Backbone as a printed PyTorch tensor [residue, N CA C, xyz], in Angstrom:
tensor([[[-32.9600, -17.9650,  -8.8900],
         [-31.7720, -16.9580,  -8.7880],
         [-31.3860, -16.9760,  -7.1180]],

        [[-29.8830, -16.8900,  -6.9880],
         [-29.4670, -16.4180,  -5.5950],
         [-29.9770, -15.2300,  -5.0220]],

        [[-29.9180, -15.9290,  -3.3900],
         [-30.2840, -14.5150,  -2.4870],
         [-29.1970, -13.6890,  -2.5700]],

        [[-29.6550, -12.4080,  -2.8360],
         [-28.5980, -11.1590,  -2.9500],
         [-27.4770, -11.0640,  -2.0220]],

        [[-27.6370, -11.7980,  -1.0310],
         [-26.1090, -11.4240,  -0.3700],
         [-25.2000, -12.6900,  -0.4720]],

        [[-25.6330, -13.8360,  -1.4760],
         [-24.9240, -14.7660,  -1.8760],
         [-24.2180, -14.1060,  -3.4590]],

        [[-24.9750, -13.2540,  -3.7640],
         [-24.8610, -12.7970,  -5.0940],
         [-23.7660, -11.4390,  -4.8310]],

        [[-23.8330, -10.7110,  -3.9520],
         [-22.7410,  -9.8070,  -3.7290],
         [-21.6060, -10.4950,  -3.2170]],

        [[-21.7470, -11.3600,  -2.4560],
         [-20.1690, -12.2760,  -1.7440],
         [-19.6250, -12.3430,  -3.4400]],

        [[-20.4730, -13.1100,  -4.4310],
         [-19.6870, -13.2490,  -5.1280],
         [-18.9230, -12.4770,  -6.0900]],

        [[-19.9450, -11.3310,  -6.2640],
         [-19.2830, -10.2850,  -6.8870],
         [-18.1400,  -9.5960,  -6.2640]],

        [[-18.3400,  -9.5850,  -5.0910],
         [-17.0210,  -9.0700,  -4.2850],
         [-15.8500, -10.0370,  -4.6310]],

        [[-16.1550, -11.6900,  -4.6020],
         [-15.1300, -12.2500,  -4.7680],
         [-13.9650, -11.9910,  -6.1530]],

        [[-15.0030, -11.7980,  -7.4130],
         [-14.5530, -11.4740,  -8.3440],
         [-13.4260, -10.3190,  -8.6620]],

        [[-14.4260,  -9.3330,  -7.5850],
         [-13.4820,  -8.1490,  -7.8490],
         [-11.9300,  -8.3080,  -7.3610]],

        [[-12.2840,  -8.9440,  -6.3230],
         [-10.7230,  -9.1660,  -5.5510],
         [ -9.8420, -10.0560,  -6.4330]],

        [[-10.2960, -10.6400,  -7.0800],
         [ -9.7100, -11.4580,  -8.0440],
         [ -9.0080, -10.8170,  -9.1290]],

        [[-10.0810,  -9.3770,  -9.8350],
         [ -9.5520,  -8.9760, -10.6400],
         [ -8.5380,  -7.8630, -10.1420]],

        [[ -8.5640,  -7.6890,  -8.9650],
         [ -7.3560,  -6.5230,  -8.2080],
         [ -6.5450,  -7.1500,  -8.0810]],

        [[ -6.1130,  -8.5070,  -7.7880],
         [ -4.9890,  -9.4470,  -7.8370],
         [ -4.1140,  -9.4460,  -8.8550]],

        [[ -5.2780,  -9.6520, -10.2290],
         [ -4.6650,  -9.9210, -11.3430],
         [ -3.6740,  -8.5280, -11.9250]],

        [[ -4.4440,  -7.4360, -11.2640],
         [ -3.9370,  -6.3440, -11.8600],
         [ -2.6450,  -5.6760, -11.3000]],

        [[ -2.4120,  -5.9500,  -9.7230],
         [ -1.3710,  -5.6190,  -9.1540],
         [  0.0120,  -5.7980, -10.1690]],

        [[  0.8450,  -4.8430, -10.0050],
         [  2.0600,  -5.0630, -10.7650],
         [  3.1120,  -5.7960, -10.4600]],

        [[  3.6920,  -6.2450, -11.1700],
         [  5.5120,  -7.2660, -11.2950],
         [  6.0700,  -6.5070, -11.9300]],

        [[  7.3990,  -6.4330, -11.1660],
         [  8.3360,  -5.7730, -12.2750],
         [  8.7090,  -6.8140, -13.1190]],

        [[  9.4990,  -6.0240, -14.2370],
         [ 10.0840,  -7.1520, -14.5920],
         [ 11.2120,  -7.7190, -14.4400]],

        [[ 11.5070,  -8.9020, -14.9080],
         [ 12.3490,  -9.7730, -14.3390],
         [ 13.7410,  -9.1360, -14.6900]],

        [[ 15.0320,  -9.0890, -13.6480],
         [ 16.3860,  -8.5590, -14.2020],
         [ 17.2620,  -9.7290, -13.8080]],

        [[ 18.0050, -10.2970, -14.7380],
         [ 19.1750, -11.4760, -14.6460],
         [ 20.4720, -10.5770, -14.7840]],

        [[ 21.4640, -11.4580, -14.0490],
         [ 22.5520, -10.9810, -13.6630],
         [ 23.1250, -11.1570, -15.2520]],

        [[ 24.0860, -10.4630, -15.5000],
         [ 24.8130, -10.1320, -17.0050],
         [ 26.0870,  -9.3520, -16.8480]],

        [[ 26.8880,  -9.4040, -17.4970],
         [ 28.2490,  -8.4010, -17.7220],
         [ 27.9300,  -7.3560, -17.2920]],

        [[ 26.6190,  -6.5460, -17.6710],
         [ 26.4030,  -5.1650, -17.7380],
         [ 25.4270,  -4.9650, -16.2720]],

        [[ 25.5740,  -5.8080, -15.3170],
         [ 24.6120,  -5.8900, -14.5830],
         [ 25.4330,  -6.1010, -12.8830]],

        [[ 24.9160,  -5.2150, -11.9960],
         [ 25.7770,  -5.4770, -10.7470],
         [ 25.2400,  -5.5970,  -9.9400]],

        [[ 24.0550,  -6.6220,  -9.7510],
         [ 23.1850,  -6.7950,  -9.0330],
         [ 21.6080,  -6.3290,  -9.3470]],

        [[ 21.1150,  -6.8870,  -8.4450],
         [ 19.6860,  -6.4380,  -8.2880],
         [ 19.2600,  -6.4400,  -6.6010]],

        [[ 17.8900,  -5.3950,  -6.5110],
         [ 17.2980,  -5.2550,  -5.4010],
         [ 15.9640,  -5.5950,  -5.5490]],

        [[ 15.8270,  -6.4530,  -4.5820],
         [ 14.1490,  -6.6550,  -4.9870],
         [ 13.4370,  -7.1800,  -3.6520]],

        [[ 11.9130,  -6.5520,  -3.6750],
         [ 11.3750,  -7.2150,  -2.4890],
         [  9.8820,  -7.5430,  -3.1790]],

        [[  9.3410,  -8.7580,  -2.0240],
         [  7.9840,  -9.5000,  -2.5760],
         [  7.2130,  -9.7000,  -1.0080]],

        [[  6.0740, -10.0420,  -1.5260],
         [  5.3600, -10.2860,  -0.4820],
         [  4.0070, -11.2700,  -1.1630]],

        [[  3.5210, -12.1700,  -0.0250],
         [  2.2690, -12.8110,  -0.3300],
         [  1.5330, -12.9040,   0.9110]],

        [[  0.7920, -12.1520,   1.2440],
         [  0.3300, -12.0040,   2.2310],
         [ -1.1120, -12.3140,   2.4610]],

        [[ -2.0550, -12.3030,   3.3330],
         [ -3.3500, -12.4660,   3.8420],
         [ -3.6590, -11.4010,   4.7780]],

        [[ -4.5410, -10.5480,   4.8630],
         [ -5.1250,  -9.5050,   5.7800],
         [ -6.2430,  -9.8000,   5.5280]],

        [[ -7.0500,  -8.8690,   6.9670],
         [ -8.3890,  -8.7680,   6.7930],
         [ -9.1160,  -8.1450,   5.6860]],

        [[ -8.4190,  -7.2740,   4.9850],
         [ -8.6160,  -6.7990,   3.5220],
         [ -8.6370,  -7.5030,   2.3530]],

        [[ -7.9270,  -8.4140,   2.4750],
         [ -7.5870,  -9.5040,   1.2390],
         [ -6.3620, -10.1750,   1.5060]],

        [[ -6.3560, -10.9200,   0.2060],
         [ -4.7090, -11.7560,   0.1270],
         [ -4.1250, -10.9550,  -1.1220]],

        [[ -2.8270, -10.5010,  -0.7750],
         [ -2.1290,  -9.7790,  -1.8530],
         [ -0.5220, -10.3610,  -2.1220]],

        [[ -0.1560, -10.3540,  -3.3380],
         [  0.8550, -11.1220,  -3.8090],
         [  1.7330,  -9.9910,  -4.8280]],

        [[  2.6890,  -9.7470,  -4.5720],
         [  3.5660,  -8.6210,  -5.0890],
         [  5.3110,  -9.0220,  -5.1920]],

        [[  5.6160,  -8.5360,  -6.2420],
         [  7.1850,  -8.7430,  -6.4790],
         [  7.6040,  -7.5580,  -7.2790]],

        [[  8.6790,  -7.0190,  -6.8440],
         [  9.5050,  -5.9160,  -7.3720],
         [ 10.7760,  -5.9430,  -7.4970]],

        [[ 11.4010,  -5.6200,  -8.6280],
         [ 13.0220,  -5.8710,  -8.6730],
         [ 13.6970,  -4.7940,  -9.5040]],

        [[ 14.9340,  -4.4540,  -9.2830],
         [ 15.4840,  -3.3860, -10.0510],
         [ 16.9680,  -3.7050,  -9.9810]],

        [[ 17.5240,  -3.6430, -11.1430],
         [ 19.1130,  -3.4750, -10.7670],
         [ 19.5140,  -2.0610, -10.3660]],

        [[ 20.9250,  -2.6270,  -9.6200],
         [ 21.6760,  -1.3110,  -8.5640],
         [ 21.8380,  -0.3170,  -9.5690]],

        [[ 22.4910,  -0.4900, -11.1380],
         [ 22.4430,   0.6290, -11.7510],
         [ 21.1180,   1.2420, -12.0530]],

        [[ 20.0090,   0.6920, -12.0430],
         [ 18.8940,   1.6950, -12.7390],
         [ 18.5180,   2.2230, -11.2680]],

        [[ 18.9910,   1.8760,  -9.8880],
         [ 18.1210,   2.6730,  -8.6220],
         [ 19.3920,   3.9320,  -8.2420]],

        [[ 20.6460,   3.6900,  -9.0290],
         [ 21.9290,   4.4790,  -8.2610],
         [ 21.6770,   6.0620,  -9.5290]],

        [[ 21.1970,   5.2170, -10.6380],
         [ 20.8040,   6.0270, -11.9400],
         [ 20.0890,   6.9500, -12.0330]],

        [[ 19.0500,   6.7390, -11.0950],
         [ 17.6740,   7.4930, -11.6300],
         [ 17.4490,   8.2810, -10.3390]],

        [[ 16.8660,   9.8440, -10.6510],
         [ 16.3840,  10.8170,  -9.6230],
         [ 15.5170,  10.3650,  -8.2650]],

        [[ 16.1350,  10.3790,  -7.4300],
         [ 15.1310,   9.6410,  -5.9230],
         [ 13.8610,  10.6190,  -5.6850]],

        [[ 14.1990,  11.8480,  -6.3380],
         [ 12.8370,  12.7290,  -5.6830],
         [ 11.6550,  12.4430,  -5.1450]],

        [[ 11.0290,  11.7220,  -6.2240],
         [  9.8990,  11.1000,  -6.1110],
         [  9.5790,  10.2140,  -5.2020]],

        [[ 10.5350,   9.0900,  -5.1200],
         [ 10.4640,   8.0350,  -3.9600],
         [ 10.7770,   8.4760,  -2.7010]],

        [[ 11.5440,   9.7210,  -2.6800],
         [ 11.7400,  10.3610,  -1.2520],
         [ 10.6090,  11.0440,  -0.9810]],

        [[ 10.0290,  11.3640,  -1.6820],
         [  8.6830,  12.1190,  -1.2630],
         [  7.6120,  11.3280,  -0.9070]],

        [[  7.6450,  10.3270,  -1.3220],
         [  6.8540,   9.0530,  -1.0320],
         [  7.1130,   8.8900,   0.4280]],

        [[  8.3290,   8.3450,   0.7050],
         [  8.6780,   7.5430,   1.8800],
         [  8.2920,   8.9350,   3.0890]],

        [[  8.8050,   9.9340,   2.3950],
         [  8.3610,  11.0570,   3.4070],
         [  7.2380,  11.2800,   3.9720]],

        [[  6.0630,  10.8400,   3.3110],
         [  5.0000,  10.8130,   3.6640],
         [  4.6580,  10.2920,   4.6160]],

        [[  5.7410,   8.8340,   4.8470],
         [  5.2150,   8.0380,   6.2120],
         [  5.7390,   8.4740,   7.0460]],

        [[  6.8230,   9.6220,   7.6400],
         [  7.5400,   9.6160,   8.4260],
         [  6.7160,  10.4120,   9.3330]],

        [[  5.5950,  10.0760,   9.8990],
         [  5.0140,  10.7190,  11.0040],
         [  4.2380,   9.4380,  11.7380]],

        [[  4.4400,   9.5860,  12.7900],
         [  3.7140,   8.3480,  13.7040],
         [  2.1400,   8.3850,  13.6770]],

        [[  1.6080,   9.6340,  13.1260],
         [ -0.0430,   9.8790,  13.0210],
         [ -0.4150,   8.8480,  11.7860]],

        [[  0.4480,   9.3510,  11.0590],
         [  0.1670,   8.9160,   9.5310],
         [  0.6690,   6.7650,   9.6600]],

        [[  1.6530,   6.3600,  10.1820],
         [  1.7300,   5.2180,  10.6760],
         [  0.7410,   4.4870,  11.1140]],

        [[  0.1480,   5.1470,  12.2200],
         [ -1.0970,   4.2820,  12.7590],
         [ -2.1170,   4.5590,  12.1410]],

        [[ -2.5980,   5.3760,  11.2750],
         [ -3.7130,   5.2310,  10.0550],
         [ -3.4820,   4.3340,   9.2910]],

        [[ -2.0740,   4.0550,   8.8480],
         [ -1.6090,   3.1170,   8.0930],
         [ -1.9940,   1.4960,   8.2150]],

        [[ -1.6290,   1.5220,   9.7970],
         [ -1.7390,   0.3470,  10.5690],
         [ -2.8820,  -0.0120,  10.5720]],

        [[ -3.8980,   1.0310,  10.4930],
         [ -5.5940,   0.9190,  11.0000],
         [ -5.9730,   0.1010,   9.7270]],

        [[ -5.6740,   0.8330,   8.5230],
         [ -6.2520,   0.7690,   7.2820],
         [ -5.8810,  -0.4920,   6.6290]],

        [[ -4.8700,  -1.0910,   7.3260],
         [ -4.1190,  -2.3520,   6.6000],
         [ -5.3900,  -3.3190,   6.8390]],

        [[ -6.0720,  -3.5800,   8.3280],
         [ -6.6230,  -4.0780,   8.5740],
         [ -8.3550,  -3.9220,   8.2010]],

        [[ -8.5260,  -2.6700,   7.9990],
         [ -9.9050,  -2.2750,   7.5180],
         [-10.1040,  -0.9130,   7.0710]],

        [[-10.7780,  -0.6190,   6.0740],
         [-10.7310,   0.8430,   5.2900],
         [-11.7690,   1.5010,   6.2220]],

        [[-11.4660,   2.7570,   6.2450],
         [-11.9940,   3.5670,   7.1020],
         [-12.5540,   4.9330,   6.9460]],

        [[-13.5870,   5.4730,   7.3140],
         [-13.9420,   7.2590,   7.1730],
         [-13.4030,   7.9600,   7.9480]],

        [[-13.1300,   9.0420,   7.8070],
         [-12.5320,   9.8250,   8.4790],
         [-13.2480,   9.6420,   9.7970]],

        [[-14.5260,   9.9520,  10.3010],
         [-15.0360,   9.7800,  11.4070],
         [-14.5870,   8.5180,  12.1890]],

        [[-14.6440,   7.4260,  11.4300],
         [-13.9100,   6.0490,  11.9240],
         [-12.9840,   6.4520,  12.7500]],

        [[-11.9190,   7.1550,  11.9660],
         [-10.4470,   7.4310,  12.2950],
         [-10.5580,   8.0600,  13.7400]],

        [[-11.2710,   9.0420,  13.7300],
         [-11.4090,  10.1670,  14.9670],
         [-12.4030,   9.1740,  16.1550]],

        [[-13.0440,   8.2730,  15.6270],
         [-13.6320,   7.5370,  16.9550],
         [-12.8400,   6.5410,  17.5220]],

        [[-11.7930,   5.7670,  16.6550],
         [-11.0340,   5.0830,  17.2330],
         [ -9.6990,   5.5730,  17.7220]],

        [[ -9.6290,   6.8150,  17.8300],
         [ -8.6270,   7.7780,  18.5660],
         [ -7.2770,   8.0440,  18.1090]],

        [[ -7.5210,   7.7750,  16.6630],
         [ -6.2030,   7.4920,  15.8650],
         [ -5.5590,   8.9940,  16.0090]],

        [[ -6.6860,   9.9660,  15.8360],
         [ -6.5150,  11.4580,  15.7010],
         [ -7.5560,  12.0840,  16.1840]],

        [[ -7.2950,  13.2670,  16.5170],
         [ -7.6610,  13.9820,  17.4300],
         [ -8.9990,  14.7550,  17.1330]],

        [[ -8.9270,  15.0880,  15.6110],
         [-10.0790,  15.6920,  15.2030],
         [-10.1320,  15.5150,  13.5570]],

        [[-11.5300,  16.0620,  13.0210],
         [-11.6630,  15.3730,  11.5760],
         [-10.2090,  16.1990,  10.6280]],

        [[-10.1250,  17.2770,  11.3940],
         [ -8.9940,  18.4720,  10.7810],
         [ -7.9820,  17.7430,  10.7640]],

        [[ -7.5670,  17.1090,  11.7540],
         [ -6.0400,  16.4540,  11.6380],
         [ -6.2300,  14.9190,  10.7460]],

        [[ -7.3460,  14.2590,  10.9720],
         [ -7.0620,  13.1150,  10.0520],
         [ -7.1880,  13.7480,   8.7240]],

        [[ -7.7000,  14.6080,   8.2710],
         [ -7.8540,  14.9990,   6.4540],
         [ -6.2030,  15.8540,   6.4240]],

        [[ -5.8260,  16.0310,   7.3340],
         [ -4.3900,  16.9290,   7.1970],
         [ -3.0890,  15.5410,   6.7280]],

        [[ -3.6010,  14.5470,   7.4560],
         [ -2.5020,  13.6160,   7.2300],
         [ -3.0240,  12.4080,   6.4380]],

        [[ -4.4290,  12.3910,   6.0340],
         [ -4.7560,  11.8280,   4.6610],
         [ -4.2570,  12.3130,   3.5730]],

        [[ -4.6050,  14.0160,   3.6040],
         [ -4.1960,  14.4180,   2.1520],
         [ -2.8480,  14.1930,   1.6520]],

        [[ -2.0630,  14.1590,   2.8130],
         [ -0.4830,  13.6940,   2.6910],
         [ -0.0640,  12.3180,   2.3090]],

        [[ -0.6000,  11.4550,   2.4080],
         [ -0.9740,   9.9620,   2.0160],
         [ -1.0510,   9.7500,   0.9390]],

        [[ -2.8140,  10.7480,   0.8100],
         [ -2.9820,  10.1780,  -0.5150],
         [ -2.3060,  11.1900,  -1.5090]],

        [[ -1.4980,  12.0930,  -1.5540],
         [ -0.5560,  12.7310,  -2.4590],
         [  0.5250,  11.7140,  -2.8750]],

        [[  0.6490,  11.0050,  -1.9510],
         [  1.7280,  10.1280,  -2.0460],
         [  1.5620,   8.5870,  -2.2610]],

        [[  0.3060,   8.6450,  -2.5650],
         [ -0.3620,   7.5760,  -3.4790],
         [ -0.3710,   5.9650,  -2.4020]],

        [[ -0.1540,   6.7080,  -1.3540],
         [ -0.4320,   5.4700,   0.1030],
         [ -1.7940,   5.0140,   0.7920]],

        [[ -2.7170,   5.7680,   0.1560],
         [ -4.2640,   5.8850,   0.3430],
         [ -5.0430,   6.4380,  -0.8630]],

        [[ -5.9940,   5.9230,  -1.2560],
         [ -6.8390,   6.5370,  -2.1370],
         [ -8.5320,   6.4190,  -1.3270]],

        [[ -9.0010,   7.3820,  -1.4970],
         [-10.6950,   7.5220,  -1.2010],
         [-11.7580,   6.9180,  -2.0610]],

        [[-12.4680,   6.1110,  -1.7630],
         [-13.6740,   5.5010,  -2.6560],
         [-15.1530,   5.6560,  -1.4230]],

        [[-15.9040,   6.4400,  -1.8550],
         [-17.2410,   6.4140,  -1.0160],
         [-17.1330,   7.0430,   0.0430]],

        [[-16.3190,   7.7350,   0.2320],
         [-15.8480,   8.4580,   1.3210],
         [-15.2520,   7.4690,   2.4420]],

        [[-14.5510,   6.4850,   1.9350],
         [-13.7310,   5.6320,   2.6620],
         [-12.4980,   5.7440,   2.4280]],

        [[-11.6220,   5.7760,   3.3700],
         [ -9.9270,   5.5460,   2.9130],
         [ -9.3090,   3.9940,   3.0900]],

        [[ -8.7400,   3.7320,   1.7150],
         [ -7.9570,   1.9810,   1.5980],
         [ -6.5250,   2.5600,   1.3280]],

        [[ -5.7810,   1.3900,   1.6970],
         [ -4.6620,   1.3620,   0.7740],
         [ -4.6240,   0.6920,  -0.1930]],

        [[ -4.4500,   1.2540,  -1.5370],
         [ -4.5890,   0.4740,  -2.7930],
         [ -3.9400,  -0.9280,  -2.5700]],

        [[ -4.4260,  -1.8260,  -3.2950],
         [ -3.5190,  -3.0600,  -2.9500],
         [ -2.3560,  -3.0300,  -3.3400]],

        [[ -1.8460,  -2.6470,  -4.6620],
         [ -0.2580,  -2.2740,  -5.0180],
         [  0.6570,  -1.5420,  -4.1130]],

        [[  0.0050,  -1.0240,  -3.2380],
         [  0.7790,  -0.4390,  -2.3410],
         [  1.1470,  -1.3190,  -0.8300]],

        [[  0.0690,  -1.8020,  -0.6170],
         [  0.4670,  -2.9960,   1.0010],
         [  1.7650,  -3.4440,   1.1800]],

        [[  2.2000,  -4.2440,  -0.0380],
         [  3.3300,  -4.9970,   0.1020],
         [  4.6690,  -3.5640,   0.2750]],

        [[  4.6140,  -3.1740,  -0.6650],
         [  5.7860,  -2.2960,  -0.5890],
         [  5.7190,  -1.5310,   0.7970]],

        [[  4.4740,  -1.0280,   1.0850],
         [  4.5530,  -0.1590,   2.6850],
         [  4.6150,  -1.3840,   3.8420]],

        [[  4.5540,  -2.5510,   3.7210],
         [  4.5810,  -3.4700,   4.6240],
         [  6.4850,  -3.5290,   4.6100]],

        [[  7.2060,  -3.4750,   3.2110],
         [  8.2740,  -3.9250,   2.9200],
         [  9.2030,  -2.1780,   3.6030]],

        [[  8.3460,  -1.3510,   3.5250],
         [  9.1120,  -0.1680,   4.1280],
         [  9.2780,  -0.2360,   5.4620]],

        [[  8.2560,  -0.7250,   6.3710],
         [  8.2280,  -0.8990,   7.3320],
         [  9.6170,  -1.9970,   7.8670]],

        [[  9.5160,  -2.9000,   7.7940],
         [ 10.5130,  -3.9500,   8.0570],
         [ 12.4520,  -3.3730,   7.6180]],

        [[ 12.0200,  -2.7210,   6.0570],
         [ 13.5170,  -2.0880,   6.0190],
         [ 13.8960,  -0.9890,   7.1900]],

        [[ 13.0580,  -0.6420,   8.1780],
         [ 13.2910,  -0.0400,   9.1970],
         [ 13.7070,  -0.4030,  10.0400]],

        [[ 14.0190,  -1.7340,  10.3240],
         [ 14.2500,  -2.2200,  11.5880],
         [ 15.3980,  -1.9610,  11.6080]],

        [[ 16.1510,  -2.4590,  12.8540],
         [ 17.5780,  -2.3390,  13.4890],
         [ 17.9370,  -3.7300,  12.6000]],

        [[ 18.7050,  -3.5090,  11.7630],
         [ 19.5770,  -4.6900,  10.9360],
         [ 20.5940,  -4.9380,  11.2190]]])
């Protein structure tokens, strides 16, 4: 029988592989006579928390014809410097509220919970066993949002 540490490492690798397999990929959209173009984003990245591959695309008309309320609410949750700092930290390592306070990202547990509640409600983070992390399916979209905010 393998040592416990080797078995746990193998289990973690299998879980990571399953999470990667479950990441969403948008349907393929191809230009045709009823199509005015496509907006897409994708990423294939490695972070301390894992390797993530993600691709998403939508036809222009789908974007312009759909209500934007839910998407704007998710974007609005990012619009605070403390939340940005928390997310940047969580890209590198999941963290508890105590760890976020100890890292000086937030001034108190109350402040941490306030910002994490907003991020969690918008789907940017989730809590598991007292630790907050960014769901795998949100990592590439988050990074795409950051680069979309660059001065183009």
